Backbone as CSV, one residue per row, in Angstrom:
resi,resn,N_x,N_y,N_z,CA_x,CA_y,CA_z,C_x,C_y,C_z
1,MET,5.009,5.629,50.609,6.325,5.600,50.004,6.557,4.317,49.228
2,LYS,6.110,3.182,49.797,6.301,1.901,49.102,5.496,1.839,47.812
3,SER,4.260,2.344,47.858,3.423,2.279,46.658,3.981,3.180,45.554
4,THR,4.567,4.321,45.936,5.177,5.212,44.944,6.391,4.548,44.318
5,MET,7.192,3.885,45.126,8.378,3.188,44.610,7.971,2.031,43.712
6,LYS,6.929,1.302,44.108,6.455,0.182,43.293,5.908,0.690,41.955
7,LEU,5.199,1.814,41.973,4.683,2.417,40.744,5.830,2.849,39.836
8,PHE,6.884,3.434,40.421,8.045,3.857,39.642,8.747,2.658,39.010
9,ILE,8.927,1.592,39.768,9.600,0.395,39.242,8.755,-0.256,38.142
10,ASP,7.445,-0.318,38.336,6.573,-0.883,37.295,6.593,-0.036,36.025
11,SER,6.618,1.278,36.191,6.688,2.172,35.027,8.014,2.010,34.305
12,LEU,9.094,1.896,35.072,10.412,1.702,34.474,10.474,0.363,33.733
13,ARG,9.915,-0.657,34.313,9.873,-1.977,33.682,9.092,-1.920,32.356
14,LEU,7.958,-1.209,32.363,7.157,-1.062,31.154,7.912,-0.276,30.086
15,LEU,8.629,0.774,30.498,9.415,1.570,29.559,10.519,0.726,28.920
16,ILE,11.208,-0.065,29.722,12.273,-0.923,29.190,11.697,-1.959,28.235
17,LEU,10.567,-2.523,28.578,9.914,-3.494,27.699,9.511,-2.846,26.375
18,PHE,8.943,-1.657,26.445,8.547,-0.941,25.231,9.754,-0.626,24.365
19,MET,10.824,-0.149,24.972,12.033,0.172,24.208,12.643,-1.081,23.579
20,GLY,12.609,-2.189,24.314,13.152,-3.433,23.769,12.373,-3.900,22.541
21,PHE,11.037,-3.867,22.627,10.249,-4.275,21.463,10.397,-3.301,20.302
22,THR,10.573,-2.016,20.602,10.783,-1.039,19.539,12.088,-1.306,18.804
23,VAL,13.152,-1.585,19.554,14.451,-1.891,18.939,14.351,-3.187,18.130
24,LEU,13.675,-4.178,18.667,13.501,-5.444,17.957,12.735,-5.236,16.648
25,PHE,11.695,-4.429,16.687,10.919,-4.120,15.488,11.775,-3.379,14.461
26,PHE,12.580,-2.405,14.923,13.434,-1.631,14.031,14.436,-2.532,13.314
27,TYR,15.110,-3.404,14.068,16.095,-4.285,13.436,15.422,-5.346,12.558
28,GLY,14.205,-5.714,12.883,13.462,-6.615,11.995,13.156,-5.958,10.659
29,LEU,12.775,-4.686,10.697,12.533,-3.960,9.449,13.812,-3.774,8.651
30,LYS,14.917,-3.500,9.342,16.202,-3.369,8.634,16.593,-4.679,7.972
31,TRP,16.356,-5.805,8.660,16.678,-7.110,8.090,15.824,-7.364,6.847
32,LEU,14.526,-7.047,6.920,13.660,-7.229,5.749,14.111,-6.349,4.589
33,ASP,14.524,-5.124,4.887,14.974,-4.215,3.839,16.220,-4.760,3.156
34,GLN,17.154,-5.277,3.927,18.369,-5.853,3.340,18.053,-7.118,2.549
35,HIS,17.080,-7.874,3.037,16.711,-9.124,2.368,16.105,-8.846,0.990
36,TYR,15.265,-7.839,0.883,14.591,-7.545,-0.380,15.308,-6.508,-1.230
37,GLU,16.467,-6.036,-0.774,17.210,-5.040,-1.535,17.721,-5.618,-2.849
38,SER,18.142,-6.865,-2.850,18.687,-7.475,-4.061,17.602,-8.094,-4.940
39,TYR,16.362,-8.019,-4.517,15.257,-8.594,-5.280,14.982,-7.724,-6.494
40,ASN,15.030,-8.334,-7.685,14.825,-7.580,-8.919,13.331,-7.506,-9.217
41,LYS,12.772,-6.313,-9.098,11.336,-6.135,-9.277,10.948,-5.937,-10.738
42,TYR,11.907,-5.649,-11.590,11.577,-5.229,-12.946,12.045,-6.231,-14.001
43,ASP,11.802,-7.508,-13.748,12.134,-8.511,-14.745,11.176,-8.390,-15.927
44,LYS,11.678,-8.745,-17.102,10.808,-8.752,-18.275,9.876,-9.949,-18.178
45,PRO,8.654,-9.799,-18.670,7.719,-10.926,-18.605,8.206,-12.096,-19.445
46,SER,7.920,-13.303,-18.980,8.398,-14.486,-19.682,7.587,-14.758,-20.947
47,ASP,6.296,-14.438,-20.938,5.489,-14.637,-22.131,5.391,-13.321,-22.898
48,GLY,4.804,-13.359,-24.062,4.710,-12.172,-24.890,3.835,-11.105,-24.263
49,ALA,4.267,-9.878,-24.369,3.501,-8.770,-23.829,2.407,-8.373,-24.811
50,VAL,1.332,-7.830,-24.301,0.218,-7.389,-25.123,0.256,-5.875,-25.193
51,LYS,0.180,-5.344,-26.401,0.193,-3.904,-26.564,-1.177,-3.352,-26.196
52,VAL,-1.173,-2.322,-25.389,-2.426,-1.719,-24.935,-2.723,-0.523,-25.811
53,LEU,-3.923,-0.502,-26.337,-4.351,0.605,-27.182,-5.415,1.402,-26.463
54,GLY,-5.585,2.640,-26.860,-6.626,3.481,-26.281,-7.987,3.048,-26.795
55,PRO,-9.054,3.586,-26.209,-10.396,3.230,-26.662,-10.623,3.694,-28.094
56,THR,-11.265,2.867,-28.866,-11.555,3.223,-30.254,-13.040,3.506,-30.384
57,ALA,-13.352,4.522,-31.124,-14.752,4.900,-31.325,-15.164,4.481,-32.732
58,SER,-16.290,3.803,-32.830,-16.763,3.380,-34.135,-17.481,4.508,-34.852
59,GLN,-17.886,5.511,-34.103,-18.547,6.654,-34.709,-17.890,7.924,-34.197
60,PRO,-18.032,9.024,-34.932,-17.413,10.267,-34.463,-18.017,10.703,-33.136
61,ALA,-17.181,11.259,-32.288,-17.633,11.660,-30.954,-18.440,12.944,-31.028
62,THR,-19.624,12.920,-30.461,-20.448,14.113,-30.340,-20.591,14.437,-28.867
63,ASP,-21.139,15.581,-28.585,-21.300,15.965,-27.179,-22.233,15.011,-26.453
64,GLU,-23.297,14.551,-27.132,-24.262,13.658,-26.497,-23.646,12.291,-26.213
65,SER,-22.935,11.730,-27.197,-22.321,10.418,-26.973,-21.176,10.521,-25.967
66,HIS,-20.506,11.671,-25.974,-19.411,11.870,-25.030,-19.936,11.923,-23.600
67,SER,-21.029,12.632,-23.375,-21.570,12.724,-22.021,-22.148,11.388,-21.563
68,SER,-22.762,10.612,-22.490,-23.278,9.305,-22.080,-22.121,8.349,-21.799
69,GLY,-21.021,8.489,-22.524,-19.838,7.674,-22.253,-19.256,7.985,-20.883
70,LEU,-19.251,9.272,-20.539,-18.772,9.650,-19.212,-19.699,9.114,-18.134
71,ARG,-20.994,9.156,-18.404,-21.965,8.653,-17.436,-21.769,7.152,-17.236
72,LEU,-21.578,6.415,-18.336,-21.355,4.972,-18.231,-20.082,4.673,-17.447
73,ARG,-19.034,5.436,-17.707,-17.780,5.215,-16.992,-17.916,5.549,-15.512
74,LEU,-18.699,6.589,-15.192,-18.921,6.942,-13.795,-19.695,5.843,-13.083
75,PHE,-20.734,5.305,-13.721,-21.493,4.213,-13.117,-20.626,2.970,-12.947
76,GLN,-19.767,2.702,-13.913,-18.859,1.560,-13.800,-17.873,1.775,-12.652
77,PHE,-17.437,3.013,-12.491,-16.529,3.349,-11.396,-17.192,3.074,-10.044
78,PHE,-18.448,3.500,-9.882,-19.151,3.267,-8.627,-19.487,1.791,-8.432
79,GLN,-19.780,1.093,-9.523,-20.137,-0.324,-9.425,-18.939,-1.160,-9.000
80,ASP,-17.777,-0.850,-9.544,-16.577,-1.624,-9.215,-16.031,-1.259,-7.837
81,GLY,-16.414,-0.118,-7.318,-15.962,0.278,-5.990,-14.528,0.751,-5.976
82,GLU,-14.077,1.306,-7.038,-12.704,1.810,-7.092,-12.717,3.306,-7.195
């Protein structure tokens, strides 16, 4: 009987500890959310922006050059690990 009661009290203590840390974590996340809510993520860049253009081909695209271009891009994809 004593060991069962001790097990129950230890389990209850663990449950209360878990609930306390869960509540603390929840309110910590709420505090972070309120802190960063007023943070402006979309400021304009301070220096001049660079216009991005698509890839330019110096020669007309053929099926052979197109497939080798895809092959090069695939190898670059695997090399960069992205």
